[in-house]
C-alpha positions in Angstrom: -31.1 48.9 67.7 -29.0 46.0 68.9 -27.7 46.2 72.4 -24.1 47.6 72.5 -23.1 45.7 75.7 -22.1 47.0 79.1 -18.7 48.4 78.0 -19.9 50.1 74.9 -22.9 51.6 76.7 -20.4 53.2 79.1 -18.7 54.7 76.0 -22.0 56.1 74.7 -22.8 57.7 78.1 -19.7 59.9 77.5 -21.6 61.7 74.9 -24.3 62.9 77.3 -24.0 66.1 79.4 -20.8 65.9 81.4 -20.4 67.1 85.0 -19.5 70.7 85.4 -15.9 71.5 84.8 -13.7 73.2 87.4 -14.0 77.0 87.8 -11.8 79.2 85.6 -8.2 79.3 86.6 -7.0 82.2 88.7 -3.8 83.7 87.2 -0.8 83.2 89.5 0.7 86.4 90.7 4.0 87.4 89.0 5.9 90.3 87.6 3.8 91.6 84.7 6.9 91.6 82.5 7.2 87.9 82.8 3.6 87.2 81.8 2.3 86.8 78.2 -1.3 86.2 77.2 -2.8 84.9 74.0 -6.2 83.3 73.1 -7.4 82.8 76.7 -4.3 81.0 77.9 -1.6 82.6 80.1 2.2 82.1 80.4 3.9 82.8 83.7 7.3 82.3 85.3 8.1 82.7 89.0 10.5 81.5 91.7 8.9 78.0 91.8 8.3 77.3 88.1 10.5 78.2 85.2 7.4 78.3 83.1 3.6 78.1 83.7 1.1 77.5 81.0 -2.6 77.9 82.0 -5.7 76.8 80.1 -9.1 77.0 81.8 -8.9 75.1 85.0 -5.6 73.5 84.2 -2.1 74.9 84.8 1.1 73.1 84.0 4.2 74.3 85.8 7.7 73.4 84.5 10.9 73.6 86.4 14.5 74.1 85.1 14.7 70.3 84.4 11.4 70.4 82.4 9.7 68.3 85.1 6.1 69.3 85.4 3.4 69.7 88.0 -0.3 70.4 87.8 -2.1 73.2 89.4 -5.8 74.1 89.8 -6.9 77.6 90.9 -3.3 78.4 91.8 -3.1 75.3 94.0 -0.6 72.6 93.2 -2.3 69.2 93.1 0.9 67.3 92.1 4.5 67.8 92.8 7.2 68.4 90.1 7.9 65.0 88.4 9.5 63.7 85.2 6.1 63.5 83.5 7.5 63.0 79.9 10.4 60.5 79.7 12.3 58.7 77.0 12.6 55.1 78.1 16.0 53.4 77.4 17.4 49.9 77.9 20.4 51.3 79.7 18.5 53.9 81.9 15.7 56.3 81.2 16.4 59.8 80.1 14.3 61.9 82.5 16.4 64.9 83.3 16.7 67.8 80.9 17.9 71.5 81.0 15.3 74.0 79.9 16.5 75.9 76.8 13.6 77.8 75.4 9.9 78.4 74.9 7.8 80.0 72.2 4.0 80.5 71.6 2.1 80.3 68.3 -1.5 81.0 67.5 -3.0 78.1 65.7 -6.2 77.8 63.5 -7.2 74.2 63.2 -10.0 73.3 60.8 -11.0 70.4 63.1 -10.5 71.8 66.6 -10.8 75.6 66.2 -8.4 78.4 67.1 -6.0 78.0 70.0 -2.4 78.2 71.1 0.6 76.0 70.6 3.4 76.1 73.1 6.8 74.6 72.1 9.1 74.1 75.1 12.6 72.8 74.4 15.3 71.3 76.6 18.5 69.2 76.4 19.8 66.2 78.3 23.3 65.3 79.3 23.0 62.5 76.8 22.7 65.0 74.0 19.0 64.3 73.5 17.0 67.4 72.5 13.5 67.3 73.8 10.6 69.4 72.5 7.2 69.4 74.4 4.3 70.6 72.3 1.2 71.7 74.2 -1.9 72.6 72.1 -4.7 74.5 74.0 -8.1 74.8 72.4 -10.9 76.8 74.1 -13.4 74.2 73.0 -11.8 71.6 75.3 -11.6 73.4 78.7 -9.2 71.9 81.2 -7.7 69.6 78.6 -4.2 69.9 76.9 -3.1 68.0 73.8 0.5 67.0 74.6 3.1 65.6 72.2 6.8 65.2 72.6 9.7 64.9 70.1 13.1 63.5 71.0 16.1 64.0 68.7 19.4 62.2 69.1 21.9 65.1 68.9 24.8 62.8 69.9 27.2 60.7 67.9 26.1 57.3 69.1 22.8 55.4 68.5 20.4 55.1 71.4 18.6 51.9 72.2 15.1 53.0 73.0 12.4 50.8 74.7 9.6 53.4 74.5 8.3 56.6 76.0 6.1 57.9 78.8 3.8 60.9 78.7 1.5 62.5 81.3 2.9 60.7 84.3 1.6 62.3 87.5 0.9 61.3 91.1 -2.1 62.6 92.9 -1.4 62.9 96.6 -3.2 60.9 99.2 -6.2 62.2 101.1 -8.5 60.6 103.7 -11.2 60.2 101.0 -9.2 57.7 99.0 -9.2 57.2 95.2 -11.3 55.8 92.4 -10.2 55.0 88.9 -11.7 54.6 85.4 -9.5 52.3 83.3 -11.1 51.8 79.9 -9.0 48.9 78.7 -10.2 45.4 78.7 -9.2 42.4 80.8 -9.8 38.7 80.4 -11.4 38.4 83.8 -14.0 41.0 82.8 -13.2 43.3 85.8 -15.1 46.5 86.2 -13.8 49.6 84.5 -14.6 51.8 87.5 -13.3 50.7 90.9 -11.7 52.0 94.0 -7.9 51.9 94.4 -7.0 49.6 97.2 -3.6 49.9 99.0 -1.9 47.5 96.5 -3.9 48.4 93.4 -1.9 48.2 90.2 -3.1 47.8 86.6 -1.0 47.9 83.5 -4.1 48.6 81.3 -2.7 47.5 78.0 -4.6 48.3 74.8 -3.3 45.1 73.3 -5.1 41.7 73.3 -5.5 40.6 76.9 -6.8 37.2 75.6 -7.2 35.6 72.2 -10.7 37.0 71.9 -10.5 40.0 74.2 -8.6 43.3 74.0 -8.6 47.0 73.2 -11.0 49.3 74.9 -11.3 53.0 75.5 -7.8 54.6 75.6 -8.4 56.8 78.6 -7.4 56.3 82.3 -8.6 58.5 85.1 -7.8 58.8 88.8 -9.8 61.1 91.1 -10.3 62.1 94.7 -13.4 63.8 96.1 -12.0 67.2 95.1 -10.1 66.7 91.9 -9.2 64.2 89.2 -6.6 63.7 86.5 -7.0 61.8 83.2 -4.6 60.8 80.5 -5.5 59.2 77.2 -4.5 58.6 73.6 -5.8 60.9 70.8 -4.6 59.3 67.6 -7.4 58.4 65.1 -5.9 54.9 64.6 -5.4 52.2 67.3 -2.0 52.1 69.0 -0.7 49.3 71.3 -0.1 51.5 74.3 -0.4 51.1 78.1 -2.2 53.3 80.6 -0.7 52.2 83.9 -2.6 53.1 87.1 -1.3 52.2 90.5 -1.6 53.1 94.2 1.7 54.5 95.5 3.2 55.1 98.9 2.0 58.7 98.8 -1.1 58.6 96.6 -2.1 57.3 93.1 -0.3 57.6 89.8 -1.1 57.2 86.1 0.5 57.7 82.7 0.4 56.9 79.1 3.3 54.6 77.9 4.6 53.1 74.6 6.8 50.1 75.0 8.1 49.5 71.5 11.9 49.0 71.3 13.7 51.0 68.6 17.2 52.4 67.8 17.5 56.1 67.5 20.3 56.8 65.2 22.4 60.0 65.4 20.4 62.9 64.0 17.1 60.8 64.1 14.0 61.8 65.9 11.2 60.0 67.7 7.8 61.6 68.1 5.3 60.4 70.6 1.6 60.1 69.9 -0.8 62.9 70.9 -1.7 62.6 74.5 -4.8 63.8 76.4 -4.1 65.4 79.8 -7.1 66.7 81.6 -8.1 67.9 85.1 -11.7 67.8 86.4 -13.9 67.8 89.4 -16.3 64.9 90.1 -15.8 61.5 88.4 -14.5 60.5 85.0 -17.4 61.7 82.8 -15.8 65.1 82.2 -12.6 63.5 80.9 -14.6 61.1 78.7 -16.7 64.0 77.3 -13.5 65.9 76.4 -12.1 62.7 74.7 -15.4 62.1 72.9 -15.6 65.7 71.7 -11.9 65.8 70.5 -12.3 62.5 68.6 -15.6 63.6 67.1 -13.9 66.7 65.7 -11.5 64.4 64.0 -14.4 62.6 62.3 -14.7 59.7 64.7 -18.4 60.0 65.3 -20.7 57.1 66.2 -24.2 56.9 64.7 -26.8 58.7 66.7 -28.5 56.2 69.0 -32.3 56.3 69.4 -33.7 57.3 72.8 -34.9 53.8 73.4 -31.3 52.6 73.4 -30.8 54.3 76.8 -34.0 52.9 78.5 -33.4 50.7 81.6 -33.0 47.0 80.8 -34.4 44.0 82.7 -32.7 40.7 81.9 -34.3 37.3 82.4 -30.8 35.8 83.2 -31.9 35.8 86.9 -33.9 32.7 86.0 -30.8 31.0 84.5 -30.7 28.8 81.5 -33.5 26.5 82.8 -36.1 29.2 82.7 -39.6 28.7 81.3 -41.7 31.2 79.4 -44.4 31.5 82.0 -41.8 32.7 84.6 -40.7 35.5 82.3 -44.1 36.5 81.1 -45.5 36.6 84.6 -42.7 38.9 85.7 -43.2 41.5 82.9 -46.0 43.6 84.6 -43.7 44.1 87.6 -40.8 44.9 85.3 -42.9 47.5 83.5 -44.2 49.0 86.8 -40.6 49.4 88.0 -39.8 51.7 85.0 -37.8 49.3 82.8 -38.0 49.8 79.1 -36.5 46.6 77.8 -36.9 42.9 78.6 -34.2 40.5 77.6 -34.6 36.8 76.8 -31.1 35.6 77.8 -29.0 32.5 77.3 -31.0 29.3 77.2 -33.5 30.0 74.4 -31.1 28.2 72.0 -29.8 24.6 71.8 -26.2 25.8 71.7 -23.9 28.7 70.8 -23.2 28.4 67.1 -26.2 26.7 65.6 -28.7 29.1 67.3 -31.5 26.7 66.9 -34.6 27.3 69.1 -34.8 25.0 72.1 -38.1 23.1 71.5 -38.4 22.1 75.1 -39.1 25.7 75.9 -40.6 26.9 72.6 -42.3 23.7 71.2 -43.5 25.5 68.0 -40.2 27.0 67.2 -40.3 30.3 65.4 -44.0 30.7 66.0 -43.5 30.6 69.7 -40.6 33.1 69.4 -42.8 35.5 67.5 -45.6 35.2 70.1 -43.1 35.7 72.9 -41.8 38.9 71.4 -45.4 40.1 70.8 -46.3 39.3 74.4 -43.4 41.4 75.7 -44.6 44.3 73.5 -48.2 43.9 74.7 -46.9 44.2 78.3 -45.5 47.7 77.4 -41.9 46.7 77.0 -39.4 46.2 74.2 -38.1 42.6 73.6 -34.4 41.9 73.2 -32.7 38.6 72.5 -29.3 37.5 73.8 -26.7 36.3 71.2 -23.0 35.5 71.3 -21.8 35.8 67.7 -18.6 34.1 66.7 -19.0 31.4 69.4 -19.3 27.8 68.3 -19.8 25.1 70.9 -18.2 21.6 70.8 -20.7 19.3 69.2 -22.6 22.0 67.3 -23.6 21.4 63.7 -21.9 24.6 62.5 -18.6 23.4 64.0 -18.9 20.1 62.2 -20.3 21.3 58.9 -18.2 24.5 58.5 -14.8 24.2 60.1 -13.7 26.7 57.5 -15.4 29.4 59.6 -13.0 28.9 62.6 -10.4 31.4 63.6 -7.0 29.8 63.4 -3.4 30.8 64.4 -0.7 30.8 61.8 0.2 27.2 62.9 -3.5 26.1 62.4 -4.5 26.1 66.1 -8.0 27.0 66.9 -8.9 29.9 69.2 -11.2 29.4 72.2 -13.7 31.8 73.7 -12.0 32.8 77.0 -15.1 32.9 79.1 -16.8 29.6 78.3 -16.3 26.3 76.4 -16.6 27.4 72.8 -14.4 28.0 69.8 -14.1 31.3 68.0 -15.2 31.9 64.5 -13.3 34.2 62.1 -15.0 37.7 62.0 -13.3 38.6 58.7 -14.4 35.5 56.8 -17.2 36.3 54.4 -19.2 33.1 55.1 -19.1 33.9 58.8 -20.3 37.4 58.2 -23.1 36.2 55.9 -24.2 33.6 58.5 -24.7 36.2 61.3 -26.2 38.8 59.1 -28.9 36.3 58.1 -29.4 35.3 61.8 -29.8 39.0 62.9 -32.2 39.7 60.1 -34.3 36.7 61.2 -34.3 37.8 64.9 -35.3 41.4 64.2 -37.2 41.1 60.9 -39.1 37.8 61.4 -39.3 37.1 65.1 -40.2 40.6 66.1 -37.4 41.4 68.6 -36.5 45.1 68.8 -32.9 44.6 69.8 -30.1 42.1 70.4 -28.0 41.8 73.5 -24.5 40.8 72.3 -22.1 39.0 74.5 
């Protein structure tokens, strides 16, 4: 199976056994008359919260203004805040007056039975807000949140977007870490500590002409607890997942920044939003996300066990390697427990033509076959590096097939953002055919067991 790359490998690990979720939520004390129970979730009101909705390890407490806070085991981990906001050009609508709440039992063919909580409120701007919380036992500690705003006034509203799941985790002496699954042109790590001035917008759009998208989940955690937000629609949305260090802790949210006009009587409905609490790092949240998306039919093919074997890469020898260096290292690589050995950048004359460098492999394809066989004989699986869609200046493919280039509407070429190469169009059939033939040769004729894509 071809190598999925570092980022996709992280996604695949989300399907492995997750860290243990937090213990079951203890029900807050209250007057029995103010408590309702249905399907494993509880509804509570008390002097602090107008309404509490509990689901496994997660409790959401709403005040009179429909600001929410998160609790774990009857312990507040965030303060009340305007977690769901309608963003406006002339001032955000964040303050609402609680007007009602009802609970429904739901039976979803994809996600199983559960509860739907519909909480309503109204702003001074005559905007009616309805927060929908769907709680499914099969996703403990995770709430599916969606908000609808209706313009009940007589004037149109200029909207610049919406914000869901905005919470601030307070500071502790242990500090914070974050998982931010979106991509960045500088190829920064997905997992990193939050320094004092940490701030990432984490857009799901194109960060560069050839780089964008990612996993639509952001997570912030301390040693004792973590919070995750994410996007649960089955189609890609251009949303942001801002994470930042604040004066008192760390914050995160899911945001849409698409201007629109909300006419009188019209409604705006946000996308479905993942809100999850957990203990440990981000793997629990990713497992919940993976399970929910799989139940919607978004299931990746099952990867063979060898795909998860440790990988040794010959890139340590750089582009000017020789075969003897690599082959002499293989016994030590095997003894250290690696399963794969990668022949990296430098085996080819350039990116684009993908001709074998005869200075290193004088007999061309015969040498490549013998190299792959030698790796297997050493007890390892051979993998070859490839950067599809990259065409170097001076390459034959660039000269002979300029039609394969990816162009802007004005005819400008697109460059690979990480090195000096041009980008070929991935939707153009001759480009597709060219790389299918190349991959078939690498796997079917040369004897490599996988490909490392860059």
